[in-house]
Legacy VTK file of the C-alpha trace (Angstrom):
# vtk DataFile Version 3.0
C-alpha trace
ASCII
DATASET POLYDATA
POINTS 174 float
-45.868 -32.018 26.992
-49.620 -32.087 27.278
-51.868 -33.765 29.820
-54.868 -35.930 29.075
-58.153 -34.422 30.198
-58.707 -37.176 32.770
-55.428 -36.148 34.456
-56.352 -32.471 34.843
-56.151 -30.972 38.315
-58.766 -28.611 39.714
-57.480 -25.088 39.218
-58.955 -23.994 42.557
-56.623 -26.492 44.253
-53.616 -24.337 43.379
-54.628 -21.776 46.006
-54.970 -24.561 48.620
-51.632 -26.101 47.612
-49.647 -22.865 47.806
-51.239 -21.973 51.153
-50.767 -25.454 52.690
-49.749 -28.635 50.881
-51.320 -30.786 53.614
-54.650 -28.952 53.274
-54.529 -29.499 49.499
-53.806 -33.219 49.916
-56.633 -33.681 52.427
-59.141 -31.933 50.163
-58.010 -32.969 46.681
-56.421 -36.385 47.241
-58.186 -37.725 50.343
-61.538 -36.063 49.591
-61.923 -34.709 53.114
-63.954 -31.508 53.164
-66.318 -29.980 55.693
-68.415 -26.871 55.178
-68.129 -24.092 57.747
-69.177 -20.461 58.020
-66.252 -19.227 55.899
-66.739 -21.758 53.090
-70.488 -21.110 52.960
-69.900 -17.337 52.984
-67.377 -17.759 50.148
-69.869 -19.855 48.182
-72.484 -17.114 48.512
-69.984 -14.519 47.239
-69.150 -16.748 44.261
-72.842 -17.337 43.498
-73.287 -13.566 43.251
-70.259 -13.303 40.951
-71.531 -16.146 38.744
-75.121 -14.918 38.523
-76.362 -13.240 35.401
-74.473 -15.061 32.656
-73.072 -12.766 29.969
-73.544 -9.023 29.878
-72.604 -6.589 27.139
-72.044 -2.848 27.520
-70.665 -0.981 24.514
-66.919 -1.751 24.608
-67.168 -4.213 27.503
-68.317 -7.837 27.528
-68.657 -9.531 30.944
-68.665 -13.342 31.080
-69.419 -15.036 34.402
-68.488 -18.592 35.424
-66.357 -19.123 32.328
-65.011 -22.683 32.041
-61.275 -22.794 31.308
-58.558 -25.406 30.873
-54.946 -25.916 29.875
-53.540 -29.109 28.381
-50.017 -27.729 28.903
-50.552 -27.125 32.636
-52.926 -30.067 33.098
-55.577 -28.048 34.869
-59.202 -27.023 34.454
-61.595 -24.821 36.342
-63.700 -21.743 36.153
-63.078 -18.012 36.129
-65.505 -16.137 38.348
-65.612 -13.233 35.896
-63.758 -12.413 32.679
-64.165 -8.919 31.333
-63.421 -8.568 27.637
-62.491 -5.003 26.723
-62.665 -3.918 23.083
-59.052 -3.404 21.988
-57.032 -3.165 18.786
-54.605 -5.677 20.348
-57.305 -8.151 21.383
-58.562 -11.449 20.010
-61.593 -12.288 17.915
-64.522 -13.781 19.809
-67.113 -15.960 18.106
-70.311 -14.027 17.472
-68.769 -10.645 18.389
-67.529 -7.880 16.127
-64.098 -6.404 16.769
-61.193 -7.555 18.908
-61.351 -8.095 22.668
-58.723 -8.244 25.464
-59.521 -10.600 28.362
-59.190 -9.423 31.983
-59.837 -12.176 34.592
-61.311 -11.323 38.005
-61.327 -13.760 40.926
-63.692 -13.170 43.846
-62.478 -13.945 47.388
-64.217 -13.581 50.705
-62.416 -11.662 53.415
-59.434 -9.447 52.752
-56.033 -9.650 51.034
-53.718 -12.205 52.596
-50.034 -11.997 53.570
-49.159 -14.780 51.076
-49.641 -14.801 47.290
-51.740 -17.959 46.856
-54.674 -15.941 45.473
-52.417 -14.169 42.976
-51.024 -17.506 41.773
-54.546 -18.901 41.274
-55.525 -15.827 39.237
-52.309 -16.036 37.192
-53.089 -19.713 36.436
-56.511 -18.643 35.182
-54.854 -16.098 32.894
-52.426 -18.737 31.602
-55.374 -21.013 30.763
-57.129 -18.165 28.951
-53.928 -17.381 27.043
-53.690 -20.972 25.828
-57.378 -21.138 24.917
-57.529 -17.753 23.164
-53.965 -17.604 21.760
-53.196 -14.269 23.390
-51.158 -12.611 26.137
-52.745 -11.298 29.329
-50.690 -8.884 31.389
-52.952 -8.391 34.387
-56.200 -9.135 36.182
-57.775 -8.396 39.557
-58.762 -9.990 42.836
-62.024 -8.740 44.324
-62.092 -9.122 48.104
-65.407 -9.148 49.991
-64.265 -7.170 53.033
-62.815 -4.053 51.467
-65.219 -4.613 48.534
-62.482 -3.514 46.175
-60.519 -4.864 43.268
-56.838 -5.368 43.864
-54.795 -5.306 40.641
-52.507 -8.254 39.911
-49.715 -8.117 37.318
-48.829 -11.479 35.762
-45.067 -11.077 36.084
-42.169 -13.205 34.894
-41.715 -14.202 38.563
-45.338 -15.306 39.058
-45.744 -17.441 35.932
-42.897 -19.935 36.649
-44.211 -20.365 40.208
-47.597 -21.344 38.763
-45.958 -23.892 36.438
-43.691 -25.278 39.191
-46.532 -25.554 41.729
-48.813 -27.353 39.264
-45.983 -29.711 38.256
-45.394 -30.531 41.930
-49.138 -31.116 42.430
-49.162 -33.544 39.482
-46.145 -35.353 40.964
-47.883 -35.746 44.336
-51.101 -36.916 42.750
LINES 1 175
174 0 1 2 3 4 5 6 7 8 9 10 11 12 13 14 15 16 17 18 19 20 21 22 23 24 25 26 27 28 29 30 31 32 33 34 35 36 37 38 39 40 41 42 43 44 45 46 47 48 49 50 51 52 53 54 55 56 57 58 59 60 61 62 63 64 65 66 67 68 69 70 71 72 73 74 75 76 77 78 79 80 81 82 83 84 85 86 87 88 89 90 91 92 93 94 95 96 97 98 99 100 101 102 103 104 105 106 107 108 109 110 111 112 113 114 115 116 117 118 119 120 121 122 123 124 125 126 127 128 129 130 131 132 133 134 135 136 137 138 139 140 141 142 143 144 145 146 147 148 149 150 151 152 153 154 155 156 157 158 159 160 161 162 163 164 165 166 167 168 169 170 171 172 173
């Protein structure tokens, strides 16, 4: 089953939904949103992540603010950063020699949380990239502003169905 583009959900809403369904509904269905210190601080962090466009270093290609979508999941959004590492098991990229393996990185303000909403959002990004690039992505990373470190995230067989189930529930509510 595929979704029409006009029925796509915002990928960023998955994190809101998993954290608090009511918060998601207020923001994404009712359109109620108010900026505060935390949201502005998060926007500044994302602006830094998105700045600079594409960068190439030998066996590494860095793409910032990469637009992604999935007709299967019915979602679209943007990856903060996707690193493409030259790899024999990678995919061909238009205008680039060799094969490249994608590695998504999501930037978050603050520190790691006790729930896995951020991990689910990152896994959804990977699932979109997999559909778009016809590949498999085993892992990515969350970069948190407070420890200023990447936290590795494995896209497990437990995480992927939770992404699909959460997005299906979001579509049902909408």
